[in-house]
Biotite code that builds the C-alpha atoms (Angstrom):
import biotite.structure as struc

atoms = struc.array([
    struc.Atom([87.404, 89.854, 89.379], chain_id="A", res_id=1, res_name="MET", atom_name="CA", element="C"),
    struc.Atom([84.890, 90.991, 86.945], chain_id="A", res_id=2, res_name="ASN", atom_name="CA", element="C"),
    struc.Atom([86.655, 90.518, 83.508], chain_id="A", res_id=3, res_name="GLY", atom_name="CA", element="C"),
    struc.Atom([88.798, 93.680, 83.989], chain_id="A", res_id=4, res_name="GLU", atom_name="CA", element="C"),
    struc.Atom([92.688, 93.625, 84.169], chain_id="A", res_id=5, res_name="PHE", atom_name="CA", element="C"),
    struc.Atom([93.941, 94.218, 87.657], chain_id="A", res_id=6, res_name="VAL", atom_name="CA", element="C"),
    struc.Atom([97.594, 95.524, 88.481], chain_id="A", res_id=7, res_name="LYS", atom_name="CA", element="C"),
    struc.Atom([99.238, 92.875, 90.792], chain_id="A", res_id=8, res_name="ILE", atom_name="CA", element="C"),
    struc.Atom([102.659, 94.528, 90.832], chain_id="A", res_id=9, res_name="GLY", atom_name="CA", element="C"),
    struc.Atom([105.692, 95.618, 88.950], chain_id="A", res_id=10, res_name="SER", atom_name="CA", element="C"),
    struc.Atom([107.899, 93.249, 86.929], chain_id="A", res_id=11, res_name="LEU", atom_name="CA", element="C"),
    struc.Atom([110.678, 93.719, 89.625], chain_id="A", res_id=12, res_name="ASP", atom_name="CA", element="C"),
    struc.Atom([108.403, 92.211, 92.175], chain_id="A", res_id=13, res_name="THR", atom_name="CA", element="C"),
    struc.Atom([108.595, 88.926, 90.194], chain_id="A", res_id=14, res_name="PHE", atom_name="CA", element="C"),
    struc.Atom([112.222, 88.123, 89.262], chain_id="A", res_id=15, res_name="PRO", atom_name="CA", element="C"),
    struc.Atom([113.088, 85.342, 87.097], chain_id="A", res_id=16, res_name="ALA", atom_name="CA", element="C"),
    struc.Atom([112.820, 82.039, 88.734], chain_id="A", res_id=17, res_name="GLY", atom_name="CA", element="C"),
    struc.Atom([110.559, 83.414, 91.379], chain_id="A", res_id=18, res_name="SER", atom_name="CA", element="C"),
    struc.Atom([107.047, 82.145, 92.622], chain_id="A", res_id=19, res_name="LYS", atom_name="CA", element="C"),
    struc.Atom([104.820, 84.294, 94.869], chain_id="A", res_id=20, res_name="LYS", atom_name="CA", element="C"),
    struc.Atom([101.289, 84.369, 96.235], chain_id="A", res_id=21, res_name="LYS", atom_name="CA", element="C"),
    struc.Atom([99.232, 87.415, 95.520], chain_id="A", res_id=22, res_name="VAL", atom_name="CA", element="C"),
    struc.Atom([95.832, 88.409, 96.520], chain_id="A", res_id=23, res_name="ARG", atom_name="CA", element="C"),
    struc.Atom([93.658, 89.613, 93.617], chain_id="A", res_id=24, res_name="VAL", atom_name="CA", element="C"),
    struc.Atom([90.246, 90.962, 94.637], chain_id="A", res_id=25, res_name="SER", atom_name="CA", element="C"),
    struc.Atom([89.037, 87.975, 96.839], chain_id="A", res_id=26, res_name="ASP", atom_name="CA", element="C"),
    struc.Atom([91.172, 85.162, 95.188], chain_id="A", res_id=27, res_name="GLU", atom_name="CA", element="C"),
    struc.Atom([94.783, 84.002, 95.847], chain_id="A", res_id=28, res_name="ASP", atom_name="CA", element="C"),
    struc.Atom([96.928, 83.533, 92.822], chain_id="A", res_id=29, res_name="VAL", atom_name="CA", element="C"),
    struc.Atom([100.258, 81.941, 92.211], chain_id="A", res_id=30, res_name="LEU", atom_name="CA", element="C"),
    struc.Atom([102.530, 84.279, 90.165], chain_id="A", res_id=31, res_name="VAL", atom_name="CA", element="C"),
    struc.Atom([105.699, 82.563, 88.710], chain_id="A", res_id=32, res_name="ALA", atom_name="CA", element="C"),
    struc.Atom([108.285, 84.045, 86.435], chain_id="A", res_id=33, res_name="ASN", atom_name="CA", element="C"),
    struc.Atom([109.725, 81.177, 84.347], chain_id="A", res_id=34, res_name="LEU", atom_name="CA", element="C"),
    struc.Atom([112.681, 82.320, 82.117], chain_id="A", res_id=35, res_name="SER", atom_name="CA", element="C"),
    struc.Atom([111.355, 85.760, 82.008], chain_id="A", res_id=36, res_name="GLY", atom_name="CA", element="C"),
    struc.Atom([107.733, 85.040, 81.247], chain_id="A", res_id=37, res_name="LYS", atom_name="CA", element="C"),
    struc.Atom([104.932, 85.717, 83.847], chain_id="A", res_id=38, res_name="ILE", atom_name="CA", element="C"),
    struc.Atom([102.348, 82.988, 84.352], chain_id="A", res_id=39, res_name="TYR", atom_name="CA", element="C"),
    struc.Atom([99.412, 83.307, 86.846], chain_id="A", res_id=40, res_name="VAL", atom_name="CA", element="C"),
    struc.Atom([97.253, 80.262, 88.057], chain_id="A", res_id=41, res_name="ILE", atom_name="CA", element="C"),
    struc.Atom([94.995, 79.874, 90.974], chain_id="A", res_id=42, res_name="GLY", atom_name="CA", element="C"),
    struc.Atom([96.909, 79.286, 94.146], chain_id="A", res_id=43, res_name="ASP", atom_name="CA", element="C"),
    struc.Atom([94.577, 76.837, 95.773], chain_id="A", res_id=44, res_name="THR", atom_name="CA", element="C"),
    struc.Atom([95.095, 73.087, 94.867], chain_id="A", res_id=45, res_name="CYS", atom_name="CA", element="C"),
    struc.Atom([91.769, 71.584, 93.798], chain_id="A", res_id=46, res_name="THR", atom_name="CA", element="C"),
    struc.Atom([92.330, 68.502, 95.733], chain_id="A", res_id=47, res_name="HIS", atom_name="CA", element="C"),
    struc.Atom([92.613, 69.560, 99.364], chain_id="A", res_id=48, res_name="ARG", atom_name="CA", element="C"),
    struc.Atom([93.064, 73.424, 99.245], chain_id="A", res_id=49, res_name="SER", atom_name="CA", element="C"),
    struc.Atom([96.619, 73.661, 99.895], chain_id="A", res_id=50, res_name="CYS", atom_name="CA", element="C"),
    struc.Atom([98.538, 76.702, 98.799], chain_id="A", res_id=51, res_name="SER", atom_name="CA", element="C"),
    struc.Atom([100.325, 75.869, 95.608], chain_id="A", res_id=52, res_name="LEU", atom_name="CA", element="C"),
    struc.Atom([102.755, 78.787, 96.098], chain_id="A", res_id=53, res_name="SER", atom_name="CA", element="C"),
    struc.Atom([104.160, 76.663, 99.082], chain_id="A", res_id=54, res_name="ASP", atom_name="CA", element="C"),
    struc.Atom([105.059, 73.883, 96.451], chain_id="A", res_id=55, res_name="GLY", atom_name="CA", element="C"),
    struc.Atom([107.940, 73.623, 94.112], chain_id="A", res_id=56, res_name="GLU", atom_name="CA", element="C"),
    struc.Atom([108.159, 74.278, 90.455], chain_id="A", res_id=57, res_name="ILE", atom_name="CA", element="C"),
    struc.Atom([109.875, 71.792, 88.089], chain_id="A", res_id=58, res_name="GLU", atom_name="CA", element="C"),
    struc.Atom([110.132, 72.867, 84.489], chain_id="A", res_id=59, res_name="ASP", atom_name="CA", element="C"),
    struc.Atom([106.558, 74.175, 83.822], chain_id="A", res_id=60, res_name="SER", atom_name="CA", element="C"),
    struc.Atom([104.911, 72.282, 86.572], chain_id="A", res_id=61, res_name="THR", atom_name="CA", element="C"),
    struc.Atom([103.871, 73.331, 90.045], chain_id="A", res_id=62, res_name="VAL", atom_name="CA", element="C"),
    struc.Atom([103.863, 70.544, 92.704], chain_id="A", res_id=63, res_name="ILE", atom_name="CA", element="C"),
    struc.Atom([101.305, 70.800, 95.412], chain_id="A", res_id=64, res_name="CYS", atom_name="CA", element="C"),
    struc.Atom([103.237, 70.552, 98.770], chain_id="A", res_id=65, res_name="PRO", atom_name="CA", element="C"),
    struc.Atom([100.407, 68.526, 100.592], chain_id="A", res_id=66, res_name="CYS", atom_name="CA", element="C"),
    struc.Atom([99.808, 65.517, 98.127], chain_id="A", res_id=67, res_name="HIS", atom_name="CA", element="C"),
    struc.Atom([102.171, 66.074, 95.293], chain_id="A", res_id=68, res_name="HIS", atom_name="CA", element="C"),
    struc.Atom([99.520, 66.833, 92.747], chain_id="A", res_id=69, res_name="GLY", atom_name="CA", element="C"),
    struc.Atom([100.846, 68.592, 89.596], chain_id="A", res_id=70, res_name="ARG", atom_name="CA", element="C"),
    struc.Atom([99.531, 71.369, 87.681], chain_id="A", res_id=71, res_name="PHE", atom_name="CA", element="C"),
    struc.Atom([100.776, 72.870, 84.348], chain_id="A", res_id=72, res_name="ASP", atom_name="CA", element="C"),
    struc.Atom([101.901, 76.488, 85.218], chain_id="A", res_id=73, res_name="ILE", atom_name="CA", element="C"),
    struc.Atom([100.798, 77.743, 81.638], chain_id="A", res_id=74, res_name="ALA", atom_name="CA", element="C"),
    struc.Atom([97.403, 76.075, 81.444], chain_id="A", res_id=75, res_name="THR", atom_name="CA", element="C"),
    struc.Atom([96.279, 75.247, 84.999], chain_id="A", res_id=76, res_name="GLY", atom_name="CA", element="C"),
    struc.Atom([95.658, 71.583, 83.847], chain_id="A", res_id=77, res_name="LYS", atom_name="CA", element="C"),
    struc.Atom([96.168, 68.746, 86.130], chain_id="A", res_id=78, res_name="VAL", atom_name="CA", element="C"),
    struc.Atom([99.128, 66.696, 84.982], chain_id="A", res_id=79, res_name="VAL", atom_name="CA", element="C"),
    struc.Atom([99.592, 64.506, 87.980], chain_id="A", res_id=80, res_name="GLY", atom_name="CA", element="C"),
    struc.Atom([97.191, 63.193, 90.520], chain_id="A", res_id=81, res_name="PRO", atom_name="CA", element="C"),
    struc.Atom([95.508, 63.168, 93.088], chain_id="A", res_id=82, res_name="PRO", atom_name="CA", element="C"),
    struc.Atom([93.766, 66.357, 91.759], chain_id="A", res_id=83, res_name="PRO", atom_name="CA", element="C"),
    struc.Atom([91.149, 65.775, 89.106], chain_id="A", res_id=84, res_name="LYS", atom_name="CA", element="C"),
    struc.Atom([90.116, 69.424, 88.584], chain_id="A", res_id=85, res_name="ILE", atom_name="CA", element="C"),
    struc.Atom([92.157, 71.879, 86.858], chain_id="A", res_id=86, res_name="ASP", atom_name="CA", element="C"),
    struc.Atom([92.840, 75.373, 88.677], chain_id="A", res_id=87, res_name="THR", atom_name="CA", element="C"),
    struc.Atom([91.964, 78.805, 87.279], chain_id="A", res_id=88, res_name="ALA", atom_name="CA", element="C"),
    struc.Atom([94.224, 80.577, 84.774], chain_id="A", res_id=89, res_name="THR", atom_name="CA", element="C"),
    struc.Atom([94.761, 84.171, 84.408], chain_id="A", res_id=90, res_name="TYR", atom_name="CA", element="C"),
    struc.Atom([95.695, 86.294, 81.249], chain_id="A", res_id=91, res_name="GLU", atom_name="CA", element="C"),
    struc.Atom([98.784, 88.350, 81.839], chain_id="A", res_id=92, res_name="VAL", atom_name="CA", element="C"),
    struc.Atom([99.278, 91.798, 80.280], chain_id="A", res_id=93, res_name="GLN", atom_name="CA", element="C"),
    struc.Atom([102.361, 93.990, 80.768], chain_id="A", res_id=94, res_name="LEU", atom_name="CA", element="C"),
    struc.Atom([101.931, 97.862, 80.679], chain_id="A", res_id=95, res_name="GLN", atom_name="CA", element="C"),
    struc.Atom([105.278, 99.238, 80.972], chain_id="A", res_id=96, res_name="GLY", atom_name="CA", element="C"),
    struc.Atom([106.682, 97.687, 84.066], chain_id="A", res_id=97, res_name="SER", atom_name="CA", element="C"),
    struc.Atom([103.246, 96.915, 85.534], chain_id="A", res_id=98, res_name="ASP", atom_name="CA", element="C"),
    struc.Atom([101.903, 93.386, 85.591], chain_id="A", res_id=99, res_name="VAL", atom_name="CA", element="C"),
    struc.Atom([98.181, 93.159, 85.030], chain_id="A", res_id=100, res_name="LEU", atom_name="CA", element="C"),
    struc.Atom([95.880, 89.988, 85.160], chain_id="A", res_id=101, res_name="VAL", atom_name="CA", element="C"),
    struc.Atom([92.494, 89.083, 84.235], chain_id="A", res_id=102, res_name="LYS", atom_name="CA", element="C"),
    struc.Atom([90.842, 85.633, 85.011], chain_id="A", res_id=103, res_name="LYS", atom_name="CA", element="C"),
    struc.Atom([90.218, 83.562, 82.052], chain_id="A", res_id=104, res_name="ARG", atom_name="CA", element="C"),
    struc.Atom([86.591, 82.149, 81.789], chain_id="A", res_id=105, res_name="LEU", atom_name="CA", element="C"),
    struc.Atom([86.122, 78.369, 81.733], chain_id="A", res_id=106, res_name="PRO", atom_name="CA", element="C"),
    struc.Atom([85.267, 76.932, 78.313], chain_id="A", res_id=107, res_name="PHE", atom_name="CA", element="C"),
])
């Protein structure tokens, strides 16, 4: 992704309470709809590269299915080990019923 917003689907593709892996350019992302708000983070766990979309979501935390590391779905920050490195986050923009994302640059 080169800093441009990219369409990843329509709102009805991501119903409330859902999580789904989506390919954006050359990256897999986890798209989660929590209480009607869309969040997008990198899908690959920074510990052992497991797919976070195969994990469970509790409140606003996604739990890696491999070693149970936890990431905040809104910020991508590690909130439970074993991962030590945060995952990427994406800015979400709605245009009508289209969901668009753009990768946030690290600080």
